[in-house]
N, CA and C atoms of all chains as a GROMACS GRO file, in nm:
protein
  633
    1UNK      N    1   5.726  10.970  10.621
    1UNK     CA    2   5.789  10.958  10.751
    1UNK      C    3   5.937  10.970  10.746
    2UNK      N    4   6.012  10.979  10.812
    2UNK     CA    5   6.186  10.971  10.847
    2UNK      C    6   6.222  10.919  10.976
    3UNK      N    7   6.285  10.830  10.967
    3UNK     CA    8   6.342  10.763  11.067
    3UNK      C    9   6.474  10.773  11.081
    4UNK      N   10   6.534  10.789  11.219
    4UNK     CA   11   6.684  10.758  11.226
    4UNK      C   12   6.710  10.626  11.304
    5UNK      N   13   6.778  10.540  11.236
    5UNK     CA   14   6.809  10.397  11.267
    5UNK      C   15   6.921  10.365  11.307
    6UNK      N   16   6.939  10.302  11.422
    6UNK     CA   17   7.075  10.283  11.489
    6UNK      C   18   7.070  10.134  11.492
    7UNK      N   19   7.153  10.034  11.428
    7UNK     CA   20   7.164   9.905  11.433
    7UNK      C   21   7.304   9.866  11.494
    8UNK      N   22   7.302   9.765  11.601
    8UNK     CA   23   7.424   9.749  11.641
    8UNK      C   24   7.421   9.593  11.632
    9UNK      N   25   7.523   9.548  11.555
    9UNK     CA   26   7.549   9.391  11.560
    9UNK      C   27   7.662   9.378  11.653
   10UNK      N   28   7.602   9.279  11.776
   10UNK     CA   29   7.700   9.268  11.888
   10UNK      C   30   7.850   9.229  11.826
   11UNK      N   31   7.957   9.276  11.890
   11UNK     CA   32   8.077   9.265  11.829
   11UNK      C   33   8.149   9.320  11.696
   12UNK      N   34   8.039   9.395  11.631
   12UNK     CA   35   8.091   9.424  11.493
   12UNK      C   36   8.040   9.567  11.504
   13UNK      N   37   8.061   9.663  11.380
   13UNK     CA   38   8.044   9.781  11.395
   13UNK      C   39   7.894   9.844  11.404
   14UNK      N   40   7.873   9.936  11.447
   14UNK     CA   41   7.740   9.998  11.472
   14UNK      C   42   7.714  10.097  11.323
   15UNK      N   43   7.591  10.080  11.282
   15UNK     CA   44   7.559  10.150  11.168
   15UNK      C   45   7.432  10.247  11.169
   16UNK      N   46   7.448  10.353  11.131
   16UNK     CA   47   7.362  10.449  11.139
   16UNK      C   48   7.269  10.516  11.009
   17UNK      N   49   7.166  10.509  11.003
   17UNK     CA   50   7.113  10.563  10.876
   17UNK      C   51   6.995  10.631  10.888
   18UNK      N   52   6.934  10.725  10.811
   18UNK     CA   53   6.821  10.780  10.788
   18UNK      C   54   6.722  10.683  10.703
   19UNK      N   55   6.614  10.674  10.743
   19UNK     CA   56   6.516  10.585  10.640
   19UNK      C   57   6.402  10.664  10.612
   20UNK      N   58   6.401  10.712  10.476
   20UNK     CA   59   6.303  10.797  10.443
   20UNK      C   60   6.188  10.728  10.386
   21UNK      N   61   6.046  10.729  10.434
   21UNK     CA   62   5.946  10.632  10.382
   21UNK      C   63   5.826  10.693  10.340
   22UNK      N   64   5.763  10.665  10.238
   22UNK     CA   65   5.655  10.710  10.169
   22UNK      C   66   5.562  10.600  10.202
   23UNK      N   67   5.579  10.476  10.136
   23UNK     CA   68   5.502  10.345  10.130
   23UNK      C   69   5.597  10.234  10.117
   24UNK      N   70   5.576  10.113  10.126
   24UNK     CA   71   5.648  10.002  10.123
   24UNK      C   72   5.708   9.993   9.990
   25UNK      N   73   5.667  10.066   9.882
   25UNK     CA   74   5.736  10.042   9.744
   25UNK      C   75   5.828  10.168   9.727
   26UNK      N   76   5.820  10.265   9.811
   26UNK     CA   77   5.894  10.388   9.777
   26UNK      C   78   5.941  10.442   9.920
   27UNK      N   79   6.089  10.419   9.916
   27UNK     CA   80   6.176  10.458  10.038
   27UNK      C   81   6.315  10.483   9.996
   28UNK      N   82   6.383  10.513  10.096
   28UNK     CA   83   6.532  10.538  10.067
   28UNK      C   84   6.621  10.518  10.187
   29UNK      N   85   6.721  10.465  10.183
   29UNK     CA   86   6.824  10.454  10.300
   29UNK      C   87   6.916  10.545  10.262
   30UNK      N   88   6.945  10.638  10.354
   30UNK     CA   89   7.062  10.740  10.345
   30UNK      C   90   7.154  10.703  10.455
   31UNK      N   91   7.291  10.634  10.430
   31UNK     CA   92   7.366  10.594  10.521
   31UNK      C   93   7.449  10.716  10.570
   32UNK      N   94   7.473  10.700  10.727
   32UNK     CA   95   7.528  10.817  10.788
   32UNK      C   96   7.664  10.749  10.850
   33UNK      N   97   7.651  10.619  10.892
   33UNK     CA   98   7.770  10.532  10.953
   33UNK      C   99   7.771  10.406  10.914
   34UNK      N  100   7.817  10.339  10.817
   34UNK     CA  101   7.972  10.385  10.751
   34UNK      C  102   7.933  10.483  10.671
   35UNK      N  103   8.002  10.601  10.647
   35UNK     CA  104   7.964  10.696  10.558
   35UNK      C  105   7.983  10.654  10.431
   36UNK      N  106   8.078  10.564  10.399
   36UNK     CA  107   8.104  10.526  10.254
   36UNK      C  108   7.990  10.414  10.208
   37UNK      N  109   7.908  10.362  10.294
   37UNK     CA  110   7.804  10.249  10.253
   37UNK      C  111   7.729  10.317  10.135
   38UNK      N  112   7.693  10.217  10.052
   38UNK     CA  113   7.605  10.282   9.954
   38UNK      C  114   7.473  10.308  10.010
   39UNK      N  115   7.381  10.394   9.925
   39UNK     CA  116   7.248  10.430   9.972
   39UNK      C  117   7.167  10.339   9.892
   40UNK      N  118   7.050  10.297   9.937
   40UNK     CA  119   6.945  10.247   9.857
   40UNK      C  120   6.806  10.320   9.847
   41UNK      N  121   6.743  10.299   9.715
   41UNK     CA  122   6.629  10.352   9.690
   41UNK      C  123   6.522  10.256   9.627
   42UNK      N  124   6.392  10.270   9.698
   42UNK     CA  125   6.288  10.204   9.606
   42UNK      C  126   6.175  10.324   9.571
   43UNK      N  127   6.160  10.275   9.426
   43UNK     CA  128   6.080  10.385   9.364
   43UNK      C  129   5.979  10.300   9.276
   44UNK      N  130   5.857  10.289   9.319
   44UNK     CA  131   5.748  10.189   9.250
   44UNK      C  132   5.803  10.060   9.240
   45UNK      N  133   5.863   9.997   9.378
   45UNK     CA  134   5.898   9.858   9.384
   45UNK      C  135   6.003   9.844   9.283
   46UNK      N  136   6.088   9.933   9.255
   46UNK     CA  137   6.232   9.922   9.161
   46UNK      C  138   6.358   9.932   9.278
   47UNK      N  139   6.416   9.853   9.271
   47UNK     CA  140   6.514   9.889   9.368
   47UNK      C  141   6.658   9.968   9.310
   48UNK      N  142   6.714  10.054   9.349
   48UNK     CA  143   6.840  10.116   9.308
   48UNK      C  144   6.941  10.140   9.400
   49UNK      N  145   7.072  10.146   9.362
   49UNK     CA  146   7.181  10.164   9.452
   49UNK      C  147   7.231  10.290   9.420
   50UNK      N  148   7.314  10.372   9.507
   50UNK     CA  149   7.377  10.488   9.474
   50UNK      C  150   7.512  10.497   9.593
   51UNK      N  151   7.638  10.504   9.491
   51UNK     CA  152   7.760  10.487   9.569
   51UNK      C  153   7.845  10.637   9.570
   52UNK      N  154   7.747  10.736   9.551
   52UNK     CA  155   7.769  10.875   9.547
   52UNK      C  156   7.683  10.958   9.629
   53UNK      N  157   7.639  10.903   9.744
   53UNK     CA  158   7.536  10.982   9.856
   53UNK      C  159   7.408  11.032   9.764
   54UNK      N  160   7.358  10.954   9.693
   54UNK     CA  161   7.238  10.986   9.644
   54UNK      C  162   7.252  11.080   9.496
   55UNK      N  163   7.375  11.104   9.461
   55UNK     CA  164   7.407  11.203   9.320
   55UNK      C  165   7.327  11.121   9.190
   56UNK      N  166   7.394  10.999   9.188
   56UNK     CA  167   7.367  10.906   9.078
   56UNK      C  168   7.292  10.756   9.135
   57UNK      N  169   7.197  10.697   9.058
   57UNK     CA  170   7.146  10.588   9.092
   57UNK      C  171   7.131  10.471   9.003
   58UNK      N  172   7.173  10.358   9.029
   58UNK     CA  173   7.197  10.262   8.940
   58UNK      C  174   7.078  10.130   8.961
   59UNK      N  175   7.010  10.111   8.863
   59UNK     CA  176   6.908  10.007   8.880
   59UNK      C  177   6.961   9.868   8.954
   60UNK      N  178   6.891   9.793   9.039
   60UNK     CA  179   6.974   9.683   9.069
   60UNK      C  180   6.847   9.547   9.039
   61UNK      N  181   6.722   9.595   9.081
   61UNK     CA  182   6.597   9.488   9.034
   61UNK      C  183   6.468   9.526   9.040
   62UNK      N  184   6.384   9.488   8.996
   62UNK     CA  185   6.254   9.519   9.039
   62UNK      C  186   6.207   9.408   9.159
   63UNK      N  187   6.170   9.452   9.262
   63UNK     CA  188   6.124   9.392   9.389
   63UNK      C  189   5.992   9.321   9.353
   64UNK      N  190   5.986   9.214   9.444
   64UNK     CA  191   5.868   9.139   9.449
   64UNK      C  192   5.751   9.205   9.497
   65UNK      N  193   5.631   9.167   9.470
   65UNK     CA  194   5.529   9.265   9.487
   65UNK      C  195   5.504   9.265   9.632
   66UNK      N  196   5.448   9.390   9.679
   66UNK     CA  197   5.392   9.395   9.833
   66UNK      C  198   5.265   9.334   9.837
   67UNK      N  199   5.276   9.240   9.946
   67UNK     CA  200   5.161   9.168   9.962
   67UNK      C  201   5.055   9.275  10.059
   68UNK      N  202   4.919   9.253  10.034
   68UNK     CA  203   4.814   9.326  10.114
   68UNK      C  204   4.845   9.330  10.242
   69UNK      N  205   4.805   9.394  10.330
   69UNK     CA  206   4.840   9.423  10.456
   69UNK      C  207   4.716   9.399  10.553
   70UNK      N  208   4.603   9.359  10.490
   70UNK     CA  209   4.478   9.331  10.556
   70UNK      C  210   4.477   9.210  10.641
   71UNK      N  211   4.553   9.134  10.633
   71UNK     CA  212   4.540   8.994  10.731
   71UNK      C  213   4.700   8.964  10.753
   72UNK      N  214   4.713   8.890  10.848
   72UNK     CA  215   4.824   8.854  10.902
   72UNK      C  216   4.872   8.750  10.850
   73UNK      N  217   4.983   8.712  10.818
   73UNK     CA  218   5.043   8.606  10.747
   73UNK      C  219   5.045   8.489  10.832
   74UNK      N  220   5.099   8.362  10.763
   74UNK     CA  221   5.106   8.233  10.849
   74UNK      C  222   5.187   8.279  10.949
   75UNK      N  223   5.335   8.321  10.895
   75UNK     CA  224   5.441   8.351  11.001
   75UNK      C  225   5.400   8.417  11.128
   76UNK      N  226   5.299   8.539  11.082
   76UNK     CA  227   5.285   8.630  11.192
   76UNK      C  228   5.180   8.565  11.303
   77UNK      N  229   5.099   8.465  11.235
   77UNK     CA  230   5.002   8.412  11.333
   77UNK      C  231   5.100   8.299  11.415
   78UNK      N  232   5.186   8.232  11.336
   78UNK     CA  233   5.287   8.134  11.425
   78UNK      C  234   5.357   8.200  11.542
   79UNK      N  235   5.413   8.317  11.480
   79UNK     CA  236   5.472   8.418  11.568
   79UNK      C  237   5.416   8.424  11.709
   80UNK      N  238   5.276   8.472  11.666
   80UNK     CA  239   5.198   8.551  11.771
   80UNK      C  240   5.174   8.422  11.886
   81UNK      N  241   5.171   8.296  11.855
   81UNK     CA  242   5.134   8.177  11.940
   81UNK      C  243   5.260   8.200  12.008
   82UNK      N  244   5.371   8.240  12.003
   82UNK     CA  245   5.470   8.209  12.086
   82UNK      C  246   5.528   8.350  12.186
   83UNK      N  247   5.438   8.428  12.172
   83UNK     CA  248   5.492   8.559  12.252
   83UNK      C  249   5.457   8.530  12.380
   84UNK      N  250   5.581   8.576  12.458
   84UNK     CA  251   5.587   8.585  12.604
   84UNK      C  252   5.663   8.684  12.653
   85UNK      N  253   5.685   8.709  12.778
   85UNK     CA  254   5.717   8.814  12.855
   85UNK      C  255   5.691   8.968  12.824
   86UNK      N  256   5.546   8.965  12.792
   86UNK     CA  257   5.515   9.107  12.752
   86UNK      C  258   5.487   9.179  12.868
   87UNK      N  259   5.497   9.329  12.840
   87UNK     CA  260   5.478   9.413  12.941
   87UNK      C  261   5.419   9.541  12.878
   88UNK      N  262   5.326   9.597  12.941
   88UNK     CA  263   5.246   9.729  12.898
   88UNK      C  264   5.251   9.830  12.998
   89UNK      N  265   5.329   9.941  12.965
   89UNK     CA  266   5.322  10.052  13.062
   89UNK      C  267   5.288  10.178  12.987
   90UNK      N  268   5.296  10.295  13.041
   90UNK     CA  269   5.324  10.412  12.985
   90UNK      C  270   5.460  10.472  13.036
   91UNK      N  271   5.474  10.576  12.951
   91UNK     CA  272   5.618  10.643  12.939
   91UNK      C  273   5.635  10.787  12.872
   92UNK      N  274   5.687  10.895  12.970
   92UNK     CA  275   5.700  11.009  12.887
   92UNK      C  276   5.856  10.993  12.810
   93UNK      N  277   5.805  11.040  12.695
   93UNK     CA  278   5.916  11.072  12.595
   93UNK      C  279   5.900  11.198  12.541
   94UNK      N  280   6.008  11.275  12.542
   94UNK     CA  281   6.017  11.430  12.515
   94UNK      C  282   5.882  11.501  12.544
   95UNK      N  283   5.828  11.467  12.665
   95UNK     CA  284   5.701  11.560  12.717
   95UNK      C  285   5.591  11.502  12.667
   96UNK      N  286   5.597  11.397  12.586
   96UNK     CA  287   5.445  11.325  12.537
   96UNK      C  288   5.446  11.182  12.611
   97UNK      N  289   5.307  11.160  12.658
   97UNK     CA  290   5.319  11.053  12.729
   97UNK      C  291   5.255  10.931  12.624
   98UNK      N  292   5.327  10.832  12.644
   98UNK     CA  293   5.299  10.728  12.530
   98UNK      C  294   5.276  10.592  12.594
   99UNK      N  295   5.216  10.509  12.529
   99UNK     CA  296   5.201  10.371  12.579
   99UNK      C  297   5.324  10.288  12.514
  100UNK      N  298   5.351  10.211  12.588
  100UNK     CA  299   5.490  10.133  12.574
  100UNK      C  300   5.459   9.980  12.579
  101UNK      N  301   5.473   9.894  12.445
  101UNK     CA  302   5.420   9.774  12.454
  101UNK      C  303   5.568   9.689  12.437
  102UNK      N  304   5.585   9.586  12.546
  102UNK     CA  305   5.716   9.498  12.521
  102UNK      C  306   5.676   9.369  12.489
  103UNK      N  307   5.767   9.270  12.451
  103UNK     CA  308   5.734   9.127  12.436
  103UNK      C  309   5.858   9.056  12.346
  104UNK      N  310   5.846   8.926  12.367
  104UNK     CA  311   5.935   8.873  12.279
  104UNK      C  312   5.868   8.730  12.224
  105UNK      N  313   5.921   8.679  12.110
  105UNK     CA  314   5.869   8.583  12.043
  105UNK      C  315   5.974   8.512  11.965
  106UNK      N  316   5.932   8.404  11.903
  106UNK     CA  317   6.031   8.316  11.835
  106UNK      C  318   6.019   8.352  11.679
  107UNK      N  319   6.146   8.360  11.616
  107UNK     CA  320   6.172   8.385  11.497
  107UNK      C  321   6.108   8.313  11.391
  108UNK      N  322   6.095   8.191  11.390
  108UNK     CA  323   6.030   8.076  11.306
  108UNK      C  324   6.086   8.086  11.153
  109UNK      N  325   6.001   8.098  11.048
  109UNK     CA  326   6.028   8.086  10.943
  109UNK      C  327   6.187   8.008  10.884
  110UNK      N  328   6.179   7.917  10.972
  110UNK     CA  329   6.313   7.845  10.933
  110UNK      C  330   6.444   7.881  11.006
  111UNK      N  331   6.410   7.966  11.086
  111UNK     CA  332   6.539   8.036  11.179
  111UNK      C  333   6.542   8.007  11.321
  112UNK      N  334   6.617   7.964  11.387
  112UNK     CA  335   6.613   7.947  11.525
  112UNK      C  336   6.681   8.069  11.584
  113UNK      N  337   6.579   8.108  11.691
  113UNK     CA  338   6.622   8.246  11.753
  113UNK      C  339   6.495   8.314  11.803
  114UNK      N  340   6.519   8.433  11.839
  114UNK     CA  341   6.389   8.517  11.911
  114UNK      C  342   6.398   8.647  11.885
  115UNK      N  343   6.291   8.709  11.901
  115UNK     CA  344   6.292   8.862  11.861
  115UNK      C  345   6.217   8.933  12.003
  116UNK      N  346   6.293   9.019  12.014
  116UNK     CA  347   6.258   9.099  12.158
  116UNK      C  348   6.205   9.249  12.103
  117UNK      N  349   6.077   9.293  12.124
  117UNK     CA  350   6.051   9.412  12.059
  117UNK      C  351   5.969   9.494  12.160
  118UNK      N  352   6.008   9.621  12.129
  118UNK     CA  353   5.950   9.751  12.216
  118UNK      C  354   5.914   9.833  12.147
  119UNK      N  355   5.791   9.868  12.164
  119UNK     CA  356   5.727   9.990  12.081
  119UNK      C  357   5.669  10.105  12.180
  120UNK      N  358   5.681  10.238  12.119
  120UNK     CA  359   5.635  10.345  12.192
  120UNK      C  360   5.526  10.387  12.096
  121UNK      N  361   5.393  10.421  12.127
  121UNK     CA  362   5.273  10.459  12.070
  121UNK      C  363   5.237  10.569  12.143
  122UNK      N  364   5.155  10.653  12.044
  122UNK     CA  365   5.093  10.779  12.072
  122UNK      C  366   4.962  10.718  12.137
  123UNK      N  367   4.917  10.770  12.241
  123UNK     CA  368   4.791  10.725  12.300
  123UNK      C  369   4.662  10.742  12.198
  124UNK      N  370   4.664  10.802  12.115
  124UNK     CA  371   4.565  10.778  12.017
  124UNK      C  372   4.589  10.691  11.906
  125UNK      N  373   4.703  10.608  11.947
  125UNK     CA  374   4.707  10.505  11.850
  125UNK      C  375   4.751  10.526  11.696
  126UNK      N  376   4.784  10.631  11.704
  126UNK     CA  377   4.832  10.698  11.528
  126UNK      C  378   4.972  10.689  11.487
  127UNK      N  379   5.022  10.665  11.584
  127UNK     CA  380   5.196  10.733  11.580
  127UNK      C  381   5.278  10.618  11.651
  128UNK      N  382   5.371  10.591  11.604
  128UNK     CA  383   5.499  10.528  11.650
  128UNK      C  384   5.601  10.584  11.645
  129UNK      N  385   5.624  10.694  11.772
  129UNK     CA  386   5.771  10.768  11.749
  129UNK      C  387   5.883  10.694  11.791
  130UNK      N  388   5.875  10.577  11.856
  130UNK     CA  389   6.003  10.493  11.880
  130UNK      C  390   5.970  10.358  11.885
  131UNK      N  391   6.080  10.278  11.808
  131UNK     CA  392   6.074  10.109  11.852
  131UNK      C  393   6.185  10.082  11.862
  132UNK      N  394   6.199   9.964  11.911
  132UNK     CA  395   6.353   9.877  11.948
  132UNK      C  396   6.314   9.742  11.899
  133UNK      N  397   6.418   9.668  11.838
  133UNK     CA  398   6.415   9.559  11.808
  133UNK      C  399   6.522   9.475  11.862
  134UNK      N  400   6.519   9.351  11.932
  134UNK     CA  401   6.646   9.300  11.943
  134UNK      C  402   6.637   9.154  11.911
  135UNK      N  403   6.720   9.115  11.808
  135UNK     CA  404   6.759   8.989  11.740
  135UNK      C  405   6.837   8.911  11.834
  136UNK      N  406   6.808   8.782  11.862
  136UNK     CA  407   6.899   8.692  11.934
  136UNK      C  408   6.874   8.555  11.870
  137UNK      N  409   6.996   8.525  11.809
  137UNK     CA  410   7.011   8.399  11.707
  137UNK      C  411   7.157   8.342  11.763
  138UNK      N  412   7.150   8.226  11.739
  138UNK     CA  413   7.278   8.111  11.784
  138UNK      C  414   7.400   8.197  11.717
  139UNK      N  415   7.481   8.253  11.827
  139UNK     CA  416   7.621   8.298  11.773
  139UNK      C  417   7.622   8.460  11.722
  140UNK      N  418   7.507   8.519  11.721
  140UNK     CA  419   7.454   8.644  11.695
  140UNK      C  420   7.373   8.732  11.767
  141UNK      N  421   7.373   8.852  11.788
  141UNK     CA  422   7.262   8.936  11.837
  141UNK      C  423   7.277   9.064  11.763
  142UNK      N  424   7.166   9.159  11.754
  142UNK     CA  425   7.161   9.274  11.727
  142UNK      C  426   7.084   9.317  11.757
  143UNK      N  427   7.080   9.477  11.776
  143UNK     CA  428   6.974   9.559  11.854
  143UNK      C  429   6.980   9.669  11.748
  144UNK      N  430   6.817   9.704  11.696
  144UNK     CA  431   6.798   9.824  11.614
  144UNK      C  432   6.683   9.916  11.695
  145UNK      N  433   6.730  10.029  11.697
  145UNK     CA  434   6.651  10.143  11.759
  145UNK      C  435   6.625  10.236  11.666
  146UNK      N  436   6.477  10.264  11.626
  146UNK     CA  437   6.423  10.348  11.529
  146UNK      C  438   6.345  10.476  11.592
  147UNK      N  439   6.390  10.593  11.570
  147UNK     CA  440   6.321  10.703  11.626
  147UNK      C  441   6.271  10.760  11.503
  148UNK      N  442   6.135  10.791  11.497
  148UNK     CA  443   6.049  10.817  11.389
  148UNK      C  444   5.991  10.969  11.380
  149UNK      N  445   5.996  11.022  11.264
  149UNK     CA  446   5.950  11.156  11.275
  149UNK      C  447   5.840  11.164  11.166
  150UNK      N  448   5.730  11.240  11.173
  150UNK     CA  449   5.634  11.270  11.066
  150UNK      C  450   5.688  11.343  10.974
  151UNK      N  451   5.680  11.309  10.817
  151UNK     CA  452   5.728  11.417  10.708
  151UNK      C  453   5.596  11.380  10.622
  152UNK      N  454   5.505  11.476  10.640
  152UNK     CA  455   5.398  11.455  10.530
  152UNK      C  456   5.426  11.513  10.383
  153UNK      N  457   5.540  11.587  10.375
  153UNK     CA  458   5.581  11.662  10.281
  153UNK      C  459   5.695  11.580  10.195
  154UNK      N  460   5.723  11.438  10.253
  154UNK     CA  461   5.832  11.385  10.181
  154UNK      C  462   5.856  11.366  10.064
  155UNK      N  463   5.961  11.387   9.977
  155UNK     CA  464   5.975  11.346   9.856
  155UNK      C  465   6.092  11.256   9.814
  156UNK      N  466   6.096  11.183   9.728
  156UNK     CA  467   6.212  11.079   9.709
  156UNK      C  468   6.294  11.147   9.583
  157UNK      N  469   6.397  11.078   9.538
  157UNK     CA  470   6.454  11.098   9.395
  157UNK      C  471   6.368  10.997   9.309
  158UNK      N  472   6.385  11.043   9.182
  158UNK     CA  473   6.350  10.946   9.100
  158UNK      C  474   6.400  10.936   8.970
  159UNK      N  475   6.487  10.802   8.984
  159UNK     CA  476   6.595  10.800   8.876
  159UNK      C  477   6.553  10.807   8.764
  160UNK      N  478   6.644  10.846   8.637
  160UNK     CA  479   6.593  10.857   8.492
  160UNK      C  480   6.555  10.683   8.470
  161UNK      N  481   3.516   9.880  12.533
  161UNK     CA  482   3.647   9.940  12.571
  161UNK      C  483   3.775   9.897  12.520
  162UNK      N  484   3.833   9.982  12.456
  162UNK     CA  485   3.949   9.932  12.355
  162UNK      C  486   4.052   9.890  12.427
  163UNK      N  487   4.139   9.815  12.352
  163UNK     CA  488   4.248   9.738  12.406
  163UNK      C  489   4.368   9.843  12.487
  164UNK      N  490   4.338   9.970  12.410
  164UNK     CA  491   4.434  10.070  12.483
  164UNK      C  492   4.426  10.103  12.612
  165UNK      N  493   4.304  10.090  12.638
  165UNK     CA  494   4.261  10.120  12.788
  165UNK      C  495   4.245   9.993  12.877
  166UNK      N  496   4.291   9.891  12.833
  166UNK     CA  497   4.277   9.787  12.900
  166UNK      C  498   4.358   9.786  13.041
  167UNK      N  499   4.462   9.873  13.033
  167UNK     CA  500   4.512   9.889  13.176
  167UNK      C  501   4.442   9.927  13.282
  168UNK      N  502   4.319  10.002  13.248
  168UNK     CA  503   4.213  10.041  13.344
  168UNK      C  504   4.080   9.949  13.318
  169UNK      N  505   4.032   9.928  13.420
  169UNK     CA  506   3.889   9.835  13.439
  169UNK      C  507   3.798   9.957  13.491
  170UNK      N  508   3.679   9.993  13.407
  170UNK     CA  509   3.593  10.104  13.458
  170UNK      C  510   3.482  10.019  13.537
  171UNK      N  511   3.476  10.094  13.645
  171UNK     CA  512   3.358  10.044  13.717
  171UNK      C  513   3.250  10.140  13.722
  172UNK      N  514   3.127  10.114  13.682
  172UNK     CA  515   3.026  10.238  13.697
  172UNK      C  516   2.927  10.203  13.794
  173UNK      N  517   2.942  10.332  13.878
  173UNK     CA  518   2.889  10.327  13.990
  173UNK      C  519   2.726  10.362  13.983
  174UNK      N  520   2.643  10.335  14.089
  174UNK     CA  521   2.501  10.356  14.056
  174UNK      C  522   2.457  10.535  14.059
  175UNK      N  523   2.559  10.604  14.135
  175UNK     CA  524   2.548  10.725  14.120
  175UNK      C  525   2.581  10.807  13.984
  176UNK      N  526   2.639  10.713  13.892
  176UNK     CA  527   2.654  10.773  13.771
  176UNK      C  528   2.842  10.824  13.767
  177UNK      N  529   2.877  10.812  13.868
  177UNK     CA  530   3.041  10.845  13.864
  177UNK      C  531   3.093  10.707  13.806
  178UNK      N  532   3.210  10.744  13.739
  178UNK     CA  533   3.294  10.674  13.680
  178UNK      C  534   3.453  10.656  13.757
  179UNK      N  535   3.476  10.556  13.793
  179UNK     CA  536   3.611  10.531  13.871
  179UNK      C  537   3.694  10.420  13.786
  180UNK      N  538   3.814  10.439  13.747
  180UNK     CA  539   3.911  10.342  13.704
  180UNK      C  540   4.004  10.315  13.786
  181UNK      N  541   4.007  10.180  13.784
  181UNK     CA  542   4.094  10.106  13.867
  181UNK      C  543   4.197  10.016  13.772
  182UNK      N  544   4.317   9.977  13.829
  182UNK     CA  545   4.420   9.893  13.723
  182UNK      C  546   4.392   9.751  13.757
  183UNK      N  547   4.383   9.687  13.604
  183UNK     CA  548   4.357   9.556  13.604
  183UNK      C  549   4.499   9.493  13.691
  184UNK      N  550   4.479   9.394  13.744
  184UNK     CA  551   4.602   9.335  13.799
  184UNK      C  552   4.589   9.143  13.756
  185UNK      N  553   4.706   9.112  13.789
  185UNK     CA  554   4.714   8.996  13.765
  185UNK      C  555   4.704   8.920  13.647
  186UNK      N  556   4.621   8.804  13.586
  186UNK     CA  557   4.650   8.738  13.488
  186UNK      C  558   4.536   8.815  13.402
  187UNK      N  559   4.425   8.885  13.458
  187UNK     CA  560   4.351   8.959  13.346
  187UNK      C  561   4.469   9.052  13.267
  188UNK      N  562   4.524   9.129  13.340
  188UNK     CA  563   4.627   9.244  13.288
  188UNK      C  564   4.730   9.145  13.192
  189UNK      N  565   4.757   9.071  13.244
  189UNK     CA  566   4.875   8.977  13.164
  189UNK      C  567   4.829   8.953  13.027
  190UNK      N  568   4.676   8.886  13.021
  190UNK     CA  569   4.628   8.832  12.873
  190UNK      C  570   4.608   8.946  12.803
  191UNK      N  571   4.559   9.054  12.877
  191UNK     CA  572   4.542   9.205  12.786
  191UNK      C  573   4.645   9.235  12.709
  192UNK      N  574   4.751   9.241  12.807
  192UNK     CA  575   4.880   9.299  12.741
  192UNK      C  576   4.937   9.203  12.627
  193UNK      N  577   4.933   9.084  12.639
  193UNK     CA  578   4.971   9.006  12.559
  193UNK      C  579   4.895   9.013  12.425
  194UNK      N  580   4.788   9.022  12.444
  194UNK     CA  581   4.686   9.038  12.328
  194UNK      C  582   4.738   9.166  12.247
  195UNK      N  583   4.743   9.269  12.333
  195UNK     CA  584   4.768   9.400  12.298
  195UNK      C  585   4.910   9.382  12.183
  196UNK      N  586   5.009   9.348  12.254
  196UNK     CA  587   5.113   9.311  12.172
  196UNK      C  588   5.120   9.246  12.082
  197UNK      N  589   5.038   9.140  12.054
  197UNK     CA  590   5.008   9.075  11.914
  197UNK      C  591   4.969   9.154  11.815
  198UNK      N  592   4.851   9.230  11.873
  198UNK     CA  593   4.744   9.302  11.751
  198UNK      C  594   4.840   9.436  11.711
  199UNK      N  595   4.925   9.478  11.796
  199UNK     CA  596   4.988   9.593  11.745
  199UNK      C  597   5.138   9.558  11.681
  200UNK      N  598   5.210   9.471  11.763
  200UNK     CA  599   5.338   9.462  11.715
  200UNK      C  600   5.359   9.364  11.626
  201UNK      N  601   5.272   9.266  11.642
  201UNK     CA  602   5.322   9.144  11.575
  201UNK      C  603   5.233   9.159  11.424
  202UNK      N  604   5.112   9.243  11.419
  202UNK     CA  605   5.008   9.240  11.316
  202UNK      C  606   5.085   9.320  11.214
  203UNK      N  607   5.054   9.267  11.085
  203UNK     CA  608   5.122   9.327  10.961
  203UNK      C  609   5.038   9.470  10.911
  204UNK      N  610   4.925   9.484  11.025
  204UNK     CA  611   4.816   9.617  10.959
  204UNK      C  612   4.894   9.693  11.026
  205UNK      N  613   4.987   9.700  11.120
  205UNK     CA  614   5.051   9.826  11.160
  205UNK      C  615   5.198   9.868  11.096
  206UNK      N  616   5.231   9.757  10.991
  206UNK     CA  617   5.374   9.753  10.957
  206UNK      C  618   5.399   9.896  10.893
  207UNK      N  619   5.313   9.962  10.823
  207UNK     CA  620   5.318  10.103  10.791
  207UNK      C  621   5.363  10.210  10.872
  208UNK      N  622   5.318  10.191  10.994
  208UNK     CA  623   5.332  10.281  11.112
  208UNK      C  624   5.484  10.310  11.151
  209UNK      N  625   5.543  10.171  11.136
  209UNK     CA  626   5.700  10.180  11.185
  209UNK      C  627   5.789  10.127  11.094
  210UNK      N  628   5.738  10.114  10.971
  210UNK     CA  629   5.808  10.071  10.850
  210UNK      C  630   5.932   9.976  10.872
  211UNK      N  631   5.914   9.862  10.968
  211UNK     CA  632   6.031   9.779  11.008
  211UNK      C  633   5.982   9.650  10.933
   0.00000   0.00000   0.00000
């Protein structure tokens, strides 16, 4: 899939990027704003960086193994216990009726603050075309909006 | 009944008709909160949104 992500750190510059995603070990961040920002690429869980818009890549490091996603982690269970201000509605997005889930929970994991999330889901539960995350911590706030397209034929660069 | 349809509570009438009515009050609030936890918090859905 391919996402267009807009992230605003309040009081700072807005950043925009395309996020190309095959799975958790294979993805690429293509920076749009700031245009000079480096791109990053993960291939088979190895992280690379490019300072020339993806023309060449330098290996940064091997990343930690991706944990299986079949059970909720302890942090997720702890966060779930703090969920509040939930709202469930439906909404028309570009002519498609979607389920909309919204709520807030504590960040935890050694950090003080809260996360407000809003997610737009297809009614068959198979797809999330839009999501919003609003982080609120002492002295800083940021909002991230992700618009997601299906890209079944997506390919990524494979550095030598 | 899936949680997706938890917004609606289905009443089966003796004549075989099905009528959907919106859940209200605490029942809806509880279902909505659980739905948010299952979908948004759960790692099972992380691949869908890649966040």
